[in-house]
C-alpha positions in Angstrom: 0.0 0.0 0.0 1.2 3.4 -0.8 1.2 6.4 1.5 -1.2 7.9 -1.1 -4.0 5.6 0.1 -3.2 6.4 3.8 -3.4 10.1 3.0 -6.5 9.8 0.9 -8.4 7.9 3.5 -7.2 10.3 6.2 -8.3 13.3 4.2 -11.7 11.7 3.5 -12.2 10.8 7.1 -11.5 14.4 8.0 -14.4 15.4 5.8 -16.7 12.8 7.4 -15.7 13.9 10.9 -16.6 17.5 9.9 -20.0 16.2 8.7 -20.5 14.4 11.9 -19.6 17.4 14.0 -22.2 19.5 12.1 -24.9 16.8 12.1 -24.2 14.6 15.1 -27.1 12.1 15.4 -28.9 11.4 18.6 -29.1 7.8 19.9 -32.3 7.3 18.0 -31.2 8.8 14.7 -29.1 7.1 12.0 -25.7 8.4 11.2 -25.5 10.8 8.3 -22.4 8.9 7.2 -22.9 5.6 5.4 -20.9 2.7 6.9 -20.3 -1.0 6.4 -18.6 -3.9 8.1 -20.1 -3.2 11.6 -19.0 0.5 11.8 -21.5 2.6 13.6 -20.9 6.0 11.9 -20.4 7.8 15.2 -18.2 10.8 15.6 -16.1 9.1 18.3 -15.5 6.0 16.0 -14.6 8.2 13.0 -12.1 10.2 15.2 -10.6 7.0 16.5 -10.2 5.6 13.0 -8.6 8.9 11.9 -6.1 8.8 14.8 -5.3 5.1 14.1 -4.4 5.7 10.4 -1.0 7.2 11.2 0.4 3.9 12.6 -2.0 1.5 11.0 -0.8 -1.5 9.0 -1.7 -1.5 5.3 -4.4 -4.2 6.0 -5.9 -2.0 8.7 -6.0 1.0 6.4 -7.9 -1.2 3.9 -10.3 -2.3 6.7 -11.0 1.3 7.7 -11.5 2.4 4.1 -13.9 -0.5 3.6 -15.9 0.5 6.6 -16.9 3.8 4.8 -18.3 2.8 1.4 -18.0 6.3 0.0 -14.2 6.3 0.7 -13.8 2.8 -0.7 -15.7 3.8 -3.9 -13.8 7.0 -4.4 -10.4 5.3 -3.9 -11.4 2.6 -6.4 -12.4 5.2 -8.9 -9.2 7.1 -8.3 -7.2 4.0 -9.1 -9.0 3.5 -12.5 -8.7 7.1 -13.5 
């Protein structure tokens, strides 16, 4: 994995964190951020994933990206462009 992917995912997570800060859901509301693989879409979780990226293994970066379908889709599109 290149540092490009790590930086791409980090940048996109920054955007998702900003969205969550502006539109934080209550306990009864769904997250405004689409997620997969058991991720909850909470602000705390996104912040934790963002912090984890700096020292994450390439496999963990892939797991984090896969947990946010928009990030995974945009990364795949970037690779084919």
